[in-house]
C-alpha positions as CSV (number, residue, x, y, z in Angstrom):
1,X,144.6,82.9,63.7
2,X,145.2,87.2,63.7
3,X,147.6,87.9,61.1
4,X,148.0,91.1,62.2
5,X,151.8,90.9,63.0
6,X,153.0,90.6,59.9
7,X,150.2,93.1,58.4
8,X,152.9,95.4,56.8
9,X,155.2,92.7,55.4
10,X,153.2,90.6,53.8
11,X,153.3,91.0,50.7
12,X,156.9,91.3,50.4
13,X,157.7,88.4,51.7
14,X,155.3,86.1,50.7
15,X,155.5,84.1,46.7
16,X,154.1,86.5,44.5
17,X,150.6,85.1,42.9
18,X,151.2,83.8,39.3
19,X,149.1,84.9,36.5
20,X,147.7,81.5,36.0
21,X,145.8,81.0,38.7
22,X,144.4,84.5,38.7
23,X,143.2,83.8,35.6
24,X,142.0,80.5,36.9
25,X,140.1,81.7,39.2
26,X,138.4,84.6,37.2
27,X,137.8,82.3,34.2
28,X,135.8,78.9,37.2
29,X,134.3,82.0,39.5
30,X,133.3,83.5,36.5
31,X,129.9,81.5,36.5
32,X,129.1,83.9,40.2
33,X,128.0,87.4,40.7
34,X,129.8,87.6,44.6
35,X,132.1,85.8,45.7
36,X,132.8,85.0,49.3
37,X,136.8,85.6,50.0
38,X,137.5,83.9,53.3
39,X,141.5,85.2,54.9
40,X,141.5,87.9,52.4
41,X,143.7,89.8,54.1
42,X,145.1,92.4,51.8
43,X,144.1,91.3,48.8
44,X,146.9,89.9,46.6
45,X,143.8,87.9,45.3
46,X,140.5,90.1,45.2
47,X,142.0,93.3,44.3
48,X,143.3,91.1,40.7
49,X,139.5,89.0,40.8
50,X,138.0,92.8,40.8
51,X,139.7,94.3,38.5
52,X,138.3,91.1,36.3
53,X,134.7,92.0,37.1
54,X,134.6,90.0,40.0
55,X,132.3,91.0,43.1
56,X,134.6,89.9,45.9
57,X,133.4,90.9,49.8
58,X,136.7,90.1,52.5
59,X,136.7,88.4,55.2
60,X,140.4,88.1,57.5
61,X,140.2,88.3,61.5
62,X,143.1,90.7,61.3
63,X,142.1,94.9,61.3
64,X,145.5,95.6,59.8
65,X,145.3,93.6,57.2
66,X,142.0,94.4,56.0
67,X,144.0,98.2,56.4
68,X,146.0,97.0,53.8
69,X,143.3,95.8,51.4
70,X,141.2,99.0,52.2
71,X,144.5,101.3,50.5
72,X,144.4,99.2,47.5
73,X,140.9,99.9,46.6
74,X,138.9,97.3,48.5
75,X,135.8,98.2,50.1
76,X,133.5,95.6,50.6
77,X,135.5,94.1,53.8
78,X,134.1,92.8,56.8
79,X,136.1,91.5,60.0
80,X,135.5,87.7,60.7
81,X,135.9,84.7,61.9
82,X,135.5,81.9,58.9
83,X,134.6,79.7,61.6
84,X,131.7,81.9,62.5
85,X,130.7,83.6,59.2
86,X,128.6,87.0,59.7
87,X,126.5,86.3,56.7
88,X,123.2,85.0,55.8
89,X,122.7,81.8,54.6
90,X,123.5,81.2,51.0
91,X,124.3,85.7,50.4
92,X,126.4,85.2,47.3
93,X,127.5,82.2,44.8
94,X,131.0,81.6,45.3
95,X,133.5,81.5,48.2
96,X,137.2,81.3,47.5
97,X,139.3,80.1,50.5
98,X,143.2,80.3,49.5
99,X,145.8,80.4,51.9
100,X,144.2,80.5,55.3
101,X,142.5,76.6,55.4
102,X,146.1,75.4,56.8
103,X,146.0,77.4,60.1
104,X,142.2,76.1,60.9
105,X,142.4,73.5,63.7
106,X,138.2,73.2,63.5
107,X,138.3,72.3,60.0
108,X,135.3,71.0,59.4
109,X,133.6,74.1,60.7
110,X,135.0,77.2,58.3
111,X,134.0,74.0,55.9
112,X,130.9,73.9,56.9
113,X,130.4,77.2,56.9
114,X,131.5,77.3,53.6
115,X,129.2,75.5,52.0
116,X,126.2,77.2,54.6
117,X,126.5,80.7,52.7
118,X,127.8,80.0,49.2
119,X,124.8,78.7,46.6
120,X,127.2,76.8,43.6
121,X,130.7,76.9,45.1
122,X,133.8,76.3,47.3
123,X,136.5,77.1,44.8
124,X,140.4,76.6,46.3
125,X,144.3,77.2,44.7
126,X,147.1,75.2,46.6
127,X,150.8,74.9,45.7
128,X,152.2,71.8,46.1
129,X,155.6,70.7,46.5
130,X,157.9,68.0,44.4
131,X,159.6,66.6,47.2
132,X,158.4,68.1,50.0
133,X,161.0,67.7,52.1
134,X,163.7,69.7,50.4
135,X,161.3,72.2,51.8
136,X,162.8,74.7,54.5
137,X,158.6,75.2,56.3
138,X,158.6,71.4,55.5
139,X,161.8,70.7,58.0
140,X,160.7,73.1,60.5
141,X,157.2,71.7,60.8
142,X,159.0,67.6,60.8
143,X,161.2,69.1,63.3
144,X,158.4,71.1,66.3
145,X,156.0,67.7,65.0
146,X,153.7,69.7,63.2
147,X,152.1,67.0,60.4
148,X,152.5,68.7,57.6
149,X,149.1,68.9,56.3
150,X,147.8,70.7,53.2
151,X,143.9,69.9,54.0
152,X,142.4,71.3,50.7
153,X,143.6,67.6,49.4
154,X,142.9,65.8,52.6
155,X,139.0,67.0,51.3
156,X,140.3,66.3,48.5
157,X,139.8,62.5,49.9
158,X,136.6,62.7,51.4
159,X,134.4,64.9,48.6
160,X,136.1,65.0,45.3
161,X,136.3,68.0,43.3
162,X,134.0,69.0,40.6
163,X,137.1,71.0,38.6
164,X,141.0,69.1,40.4
165,X,143.5,71.2,38.1
166,X,147.2,71.2,38.2
167,X,147.5,75.0,36.6
168,X,151.4,75.7,36.2
169,X,154.5,73.3,37.1
170,X,158.0,75.2,37.4
171,X,161.2,74.8,39.5
172,X,162.3,76.8,42.6
173,X,165.4,77.3,44.1
174,X,165.2,78.9,47.1
175,X,168.4,80.5,49.0
176,X,169.0,78.2,52.5
177,X,170.1,81.1,54.1
178,X,167.3,83.0,53.2
179,X,165.1,80.8,53.8
180,X,166.7,80.5,57.4
181,X,166.8,84.3,58.2
182,X,162.8,84.4,58.2
183,X,162.2,80.9,59.8
184,X,164.3,83.1,62.5
185,X,162.8,86.7,62.4
186,X,159.6,84.4,62.2
187,X,158.0,85.7,59.7
188,X,156.2,82.9,58.6
189,X,152.7,81.1,60.7
190,X,154.1,77.9,61.3
191,X,156.2,79.5,63.7
192,X,154.2,81.7,65.9
193,X,154.2,79.4,68.7
194,X,156.6,77.8,69.0
195,X,158.5,78.0,72.2
196,X,161.6,80.9,72.6
197,X,163.9,77.6,73.7
198,X,162.2,75.1,70.6
199,X,163.1,77.8,68.2
200,X,166.5,77.7,68.5
201,X,167.2,74.7,69.2
202,X,165.6,74.1,65.6
203,X,167.4,76.4,64.1
204,X,170.6,75.7,65.0
205,X,169.8,71.7,63.4
206,X,168.2,73.2,60.1
207,X,171.8,75.5,59.8
208,X,173.7,72.8,60.5
209,X,171.7,70.4,58.1
210,X,170.8,73.5,55.5
211,X,173.9,76.2,55.5
212,X,175.8,77.0,52.9
213,X,173.4,74.5,50.0
214,X,171.0,76.1,48.0
215,X,167.6,73.7,47.5
216,X,165.2,72.9,45.0
217,X,162.1,71.8,44.6
218,X,159.2,71.6,41.6
219,X,156.1,73.1,42.9
220,X,152.9,72.6,41.3
221,X,149.6,75.3,41.6
222,X,146.6,73.6,41.7
223,X,142.7,74.4,41.5
224,X,140.2,72.9,43.6
225,X,136.7,73.7,42.9
226,X,133.7,71.6,45.0
227,X,129.8,72.2,44.5
228,X,128.9,72.9,48.2
229,X,125.6,70.4,47.8
230,X,128.5,67.8,47.9
231,X,129.5,68.6,51.4
232,X,126.8,66.7,53.4
233,X,126.3,66.4,56.7
234,X,127.2,63.6,56.2
235,X,130.6,64.8,54.3
236,X,131.1,67.0,56.4
237,X,131.1,64.8,59.9
238,X,134.0,63.2,57.7
239,X,136.3,66.6,57.0
240,X,136.6,67.1,60.8
241,X,137.2,63.1,61.7
């Protein structure tokens, strides 16, 4: 999924990266002389990690997102498909994949590619809602018959990560009106391929259900780190099942 359409507004419409996440990633990747970030986007992770001394290479499908990253000082960027990485086997120590796995249909392909190019580890940060059904995005996804899937957890059930740590837990409050406006403007990728008539119908349903409310839920930010040697062919087949 290409994010060209969101490049100019991406940084201002997405949740800020928690400092606890940056510090944990810098620590987890400190034994990596080189890191490849899948779906590097505008560099929201790559830039602060680079400032902490990590050598980060980024790959993304969106030229416009990469242009935003270059404007922030990133210069090791490649336009490419994370399911067919244009890198030699075992050419980097670590692979970072954050806010990208849920966008990919061929989950086995991207994990296999990550395991092939990395010498050491695959690392991700994920956000987990409690309870999930209070999230407006979750409600939209359910209405258009999308499964609420966090592939990081699914991979972890098949290949247990060497590290799984909750970094921070906090309450987030969201104005239903603001969330409905964001959905109406199709700011989130979950809305992009939904037909206009279905989109309008779902928004009407959500408006009648949530209008005027303040939505509150707990949000956990978790770090998962795998040894790429654990992604055997048998394990990859189960990831793709």
